C-alpha positions as CSV (number, residue, x, y, z in Angstrom):
1,M,16.2,4.5,0.6
2,S,15.6,7.9,-1.1
3,L,17.8,10.9,-0.4
4,L,15.6,13.2,1.5
5,V,15.9,17.1,1.3
6,L,16.0,18.0,5.3
7,A,13.7,21.2,5.7
8,E,14.5,23.7,8.4
9,E,11.2,22.7,10.5
10,P,10.0,18.8,10.0
11,I,6.9,18.4,7.9
12,R,3.9,18.1,10.6
13,V,2.1,14.8,10.0
14,G,-1.6,13.8,10.7
15,I,-2.8,9.8,11.0
16,I,-6.2,8.7,10.4
17,G,-6.9,5.6,12.0
18,L,-5.2,4.2,14.9
19,D,-6.0,0.4,14.7
20,T,-2.9,-1.1,13.0
21,S,0.5,-1.4,14.3
22,H,1.9,0.7,11.7
23,V,0.7,3.7,13.2
24,V,3.2,3.0,16.4
25,A,6.3,1.8,14.1
26,F,5.9,4.8,11.2
27,T,5.6,7.4,14.4
28,K,8.7,6.0,16.1
29,T,10.6,6.0,12.9
30,M,9.7,9.7,12.3
31,N,9.5,11.1,16.1
32,D,12.3,9.4,17.9
33,P,15.8,10.6,16.7
34,K,17.2,7.6,19.0
35,A,15.2,4.9,17.0
36,K,17.0,2.1,15.0
37,G,16.3,3.6,11.5
38,H,14.9,6.9,12.6
39,V,14.4,9.1,9.3
40,P,13.9,12.8,9.9
41,G,12.1,15.3,7.7
42,A,8.6,14.7,9.5
43,K,7.1,14.4,12.7
44,V,3.5,13.2,13.4
45,I,1.7,15.4,15.7
46,A,-2.1,14.7,15.2
47,A,-4.3,11.7,14.9
48,Y,-8.1,11.0,14.2
49,K,-8.7,7.5,16.1
50,G,-11.3,5.9,13.6
51,G,-11.8,2.2,13.9
52,S,-14.1,-0.5,12.3
53,P,-16.4,-2.0,15.0
54,D,-17.2,-5.3,12.7
55,I,-13.4,-6.0,12.4
56,E,-12.4,-7.4,16.1
57,S,-8.5,-6.8,14.9
58,S,-9.4,-3.0,14.3
59,I,-12.0,-2.1,17.0
60,S,-10.0,-3.7,19.7
61,R,-6.4,-2.0,18.8
62,V,-7.8,1.6,18.9
63,D,-7.8,2.5,22.6
64,G,-4.1,0.9,23.0
65,Y,-2.5,2.7,19.9
66,T,-4.1,6.0,21.0
67,K,-2.7,5.9,24.3
68,T,0.9,5.1,23.0
69,L,0.5,8.0,20.6
70,Q,-0.4,10.4,23.7
71,E,1.7,9.2,26.3
72,D,5.0,8.3,24.4
73,Y,5.0,11.0,21.3
74,A,2.3,13.9,22.6
75,V,0.4,13.4,19.7
76,E,-2.8,15.6,19.8
77,I,-6.1,13.7,19.0
78,Y,-8.7,15.2,17.0
79,D,-12.3,14.5,17.0
80,S,-13.0,15.1,13.1
81,I,-10.7,14.7,10.2
82,E,-11.9,18.3,8.9
83,E,-10.3,19.3,12.5
84,L,-6.9,17.2,11.7
85,C,-6.5,18.7,8.6
86,Q,-6.4,22.3,9.7
87,N,-3.7,21.5,12.0
88,V,-1.0,19.6,9.7
89,D,0.7,19.8,6.4
90,A,0.3,16.2,5.2
91,V,-1.9,13.0,6.1
92,M,-1.2,9.4,6.7
93,L,-4.4,7.5,6.3
94,E,-3.4,4.4,8.1
95,S,-6.9,2.6,8.8
96,V,-6.6,-1.0,8.9
97,D,-10.0,-1.6,7.1
98,G,-10.0,-0.5,3.4
99,R,-13.8,0.3,3.6
100,P,-13.8,3.7,4.9
101,H,-10.9,4.9,3.1
102,L,-13.0,6.8,0.1
103,A,-14.9,8.4,2.8
104,Q,-11.4,9.4,5.1
105,A,-9.8,10.7,1.9
106,R,-12.5,13.0,0.6
107,P,-12.0,15.9,3.4
108,V,-8.3,15.6,3.5
109,I,-8.2,15.9,-0.7
110,A,-10.9,18.7,-0.2
111,A,-8.0,20.4,2.3
112,K,-5.5,20.0,-0.4
113,K,-3.0,18.0,2.0
114,P,-0.5,15.3,0.2
115,L,-1.9,12.0,1.2
116,Y,-0.5,8.8,1.7
117,I,-2.6,5.7,2.2
118,D,-1.5,2.4,3.5
119,K,-2.5,-1.1,2.2
120,P,-5.0,-2.0,1.0
121,M,-5.6,1.4,-0.8
122,A,-9.6,0.7,-0.3
123,A,-11.7,-2.3,0.0
124,T,-13.1,-2.3,-3.8
125,L,-11.4,-1.5,-7.2
126,A,-14.3,1.2,-7.7
127,D,-12.9,3.0,-4.5
128,V,-9.2,3.1,-5.9
129,L,-10.6,4.4,-9.1
130,E,-12.5,7.2,-7.4
131,I,-10.0,8.1,-4.7
132,F,-7.6,8.7,-7.7
133,R,-10.5,10.6,-9.9
134,L,-10.8,13.0,-6.8
135,A,-7.3,13.5,-6.2
136,K,-6.5,14.4,-9.9
137,E,-9.6,16.8,-10.4
138,A,-8.4,18.5,-7.1
139,D,-4.4,18.3,-7.9
140,V,-3.6,16.8,-4.7
141,P,-0.7,14.4,-4.6
142,I,-1.6,11.0,-3.3
143,F,0.2,7.4,-3.2
144,S,-0.4,4.4,-1.7
145,S,1.9,1.4,-1.3
146,S,3.1,-1.8,0.9
147,S,6.3,-1.6,2.3
148,L,7.3,-4.8,0.5
149,R,7.8,-2.2,-2.6
150,Y,10.7,-0.6,-1.0
151,A,12.8,-3.9,-0.4
152,K,16.5,-3.3,-1.5
153,S,16.5,-6.6,-3.7
154,T,12.9,-5.6,-5.4
155,Q,14.1,-1.9,-6.0
156,A,17.4,-3.5,-7.7
157,V,15.2,-5.6,-10.2
158,R,12.6,-2.4,-10.9
159,A,15.8,-0.3,-11.7
160,G,17.3,-3.0,-14.2
161,S,19.8,-5.2,-12.3
162,I,18.6,-8.4,-14.4
163,G,17.6,-6.2,-17.4
164,K,13.9,-6.9,-18.6
165,V,12.0,-9.0,-16.2
166,T,10.4,-11.9,-18.4
167,H,8.8,-13.6,-15.4
168,A,8.3,-13.4,-11.5
169,I,6.8,-15.2,-8.7
170,A,5.8,-13.5,-5.5
171,S,5.1,-15.2,-2.4
172,S,3.7,-13.5,1.0
173,P,0.7,-14.7,3.6
174,A,-2.7,-14.4,2.1
175,K,-4.9,-14.1,5.2
176,T,-8.4,-13.1,4.0
177,E,-11.0,-10.7,5.8
178,E,-14.6,-11.0,4.9
179,H,-15.4,-7.6,3.9
180,H,-12.2,-7.3,1.2
181,P,-11.5,-9.4,-1.8
182,D,-9.4,-12.2,-1.1
183,L,-5.8,-10.6,-1.6
184,Y,-6.7,-7.1,-0.5
185,W,-6.2,-8.0,3.0
186,Y,-2.8,-9.2,3.0
187,G,-2.0,-10.9,-0.2
188,V,-1.4,-7.3,-1.2
189,H,2.0,-7.5,-0.1
190,G,3.4,-10.2,-2.2
191,C,1.1,-8.7,-4.9
192,E,3.1,-5.2,-4.6
193,A,6.4,-7.0,-4.7
194,L,5.4,-8.8,-8.0
195,F,4.1,-5.5,-9.7
196,T,7.2,-3.6,-8.6
197,V,9.4,-5.9,-10.7
198,M,6.6,-6.8,-13.5
199,G,5.5,-3.1,-14.0
200,T,2.2,-2.3,-15.7
201,G,0.7,-4.2,-18.5
202,C,-0.6,-7.0,-17.2
203,E,-3.7,-8.4,-19.6
204,S,-5.3,-11.4,-17.8
205,V,-5.5,-13.2,-14.6
206,I,-6.0,-17.0,-13.7
207,R,-6.4,-18.1,-10.4
208,R,-5.8,-21.3,-9.0
209,Q,-5.2,-23.7,-6.0
210,T,-2.4,-25.0,-4.9
211,E,-2.2,-29.0,-3.9
212,D,-2.1,-27.5,-0.4
213,G,-5.1,-25.6,-1.0
214,L,-3.2,-22.3,-1.3
215,I,-4.0,-19.1,-3.4
216,E,-2.1,-19.0,-6.7
217,V,-2.6,-16.1,-9.2
218,E,-0.9,-16.1,-12.3
219,G,-0.9,-12.9,-14.6
220,T,-0.1,-12.6,-18.4
221,W,1.6,-9.3,-19.3
222,A,2.0,-7.8,-23.0
223,G,4.9,-9.6,-24.9
224,G,4.2,-12.9,-23.2
225,R,5.8,-12.2,-19.8
226,T,4.1,-13.5,-16.7
227,G,3.9,-13.1,-13.1
228,I,2.6,-15.4,-10.3
229,F,1.7,-14.4,-7.0
230,R,1.6,-17.5,-4.4
231,E,0.5,-17.6,-1.2
232,G,3.1,-18.6,1.3
233,K,3.9,-18.5,4.9
234,G,6.8,-15.6,4.6
235,Y,7.9,-13.2,2.4
236,S,10.2,-14.4,-0.9
237,G,10.3,-14.5,-4.5
238,L,12.3,-14.8,-7.8
239,A,12.6,-12.5,-10.8
240,K,14.0,-13.5,-14.2
241,G,15.3,-11.4,-16.7
242,D,17.1,-10.9,-20.0
243,K,20.3,-10.5,-18.1
244,G,19.7,-12.9,-15.1
245,E,17.8,-13.8,-12.0
246,A,17.5,-12.3,-8.6
247,Q,15.9,-12.9,-5.4
248,I,12.8,-10.4,-4.6
249,G,10.0,-10.0,-2.2
250,N,11.4,-9.9,1.3
251,F,10.7,-7.8,3.9
252,D,13.5,-5.2,4.7
253,G,11.4,-3.0,7.5
254,Y,9.2,0.0,7.4
255,E,12.2,2.7,7.0
256,P,12.5,2.5,3.6
257,L,8.7,3.2,3.2
258,V,8.9,6.1,5.7
259,A,11.6,7.2,3.5
260,E,9.5,7.5,0.5
261,I,6.3,9.1,2.4
262,I,8.7,12.1,3.9
263,E,10.3,12.8,0.4
264,F,6.8,12.7,-1.0
265,F,5.6,14.9,1.5
266,Q,8.3,17.1,0.5
267,T,8.1,17.1,-3.0
268,K,4.5,16.4,-3.8
269,Q,5.4,14.1,-6.0
270,A,3.8,10.7,-6.0
271,P,6.8,8.0,-6.4
272,I,4.2,5.2,-8.0
273,P,2.3,6.0,-11.3
274,A,-1.5,6.0,-10.6
275,K,-1.9,3.4,-13.5
276,E,0.5,0.8,-11.5
277,T,-1.6,0.8,-8.5
278,I,-5.0,1.0,-10.3
279,E,-3.6,-2.4,-12.1
280,L,-2.3,-3.8,-9.0
281,F,-5.8,-3.7,-7.5
282,A,-7.5,-4.7,-10.8
283,F,-5.3,-8.0,-10.7
284,M,-6.3,-8.8,-7.5
285,E,-9.9,-8.0,-7.8
286,A,-9.9,-9.9,-11.2
287,A,-8.4,-13.0,-9.0
288,D,-11.6,-13.3,-7.4
289,E,-13.8,-13.0,-10.6
290,S,-11.8,-15.8,-11.9
291,K,-12.3,-17.7,-8.8
292,R,-15.9,-17.0,-9.0
293,Q,-15.7,-18.6,-12.7
294,G,-14.4,-21.6,-11.9
295,G,-10.4,-20.4,-12.7
296,K,-11.2,-19.0,-16.1
297,P,-9.0,-16.3,-17.7
298,V,-10.3,-12.7,-16.5
299,R,-8.9,-9.7,-18.5
300,L,-8.0,-6.6,-16.3
301,T,-9.8,-4.1,-18.9
302,D,-12.9,-5.8,-18.5
303,V,-13.1,-5.5,-14.8
304,I,-11.8,-1.9,-14.8
305,K,-14.5,-1.3,-17.2
306,K,-17.2,-2.6,-15.1
307,R,-15.8,-0.9,-11.9
308,K,-15.8,2.7,-13.3
């Protein structure tokens, strides 16, 4: 967990999209000093409902989460993102559906507010690229991440505990949603853990199906390093480096991610390079392309070039 620089007044945070359990979990962690794992430094004070009518797990949750935020945390609900941005210092884009993320990010970027985007960053690689382009053009700090990135063991490997990682396997559930590439909806968790320890440099991807009918995607990195995402029932993984091996990919709760988000809002410095996040989503989109081609290898540069 990062060391936070505590300000005299907490950063005023606005939330876009009240259709995911993360909304309540993150707000409780920030706003409730008595909550287990409370992280000080920011407070959720405003929200915009959002919600996607054609995804039942989205639209059915909005009213309940809105009520919780209003009654338990006195969060003000605004009718537009533009109005919300006028009353906050920073924004968390939490809409569970990645499709509206680009449209919802535009007014936040225009308002020059630091922006954290929950997974999936968008529903297409093209939208991911456009969000980063707009943010860079406007000089607005943004980042996107799954909570799986900040598990203690995974971060230790990223920091060099086993030397340079030569091979890694990360597993997570991979429930799909028809409006998103297969891994964007839930497999992103395991893929994020994989990229946390492997870093950038993935050149090509092959998608296979296990004997159990589950998704398996193998990426080849520069220098012959390899990384595999494997669909599973829980969160787990193993990384091998030139100084040993270590477990990765577990879920340590939301507090480490919330701490990173608050520090990001304070420093306005993104903790993850845009290049790494772009490559992560290109990996997952290339996996779908490999599936369409019957399991042939697909180069990430080709996918990125096509989406641009």
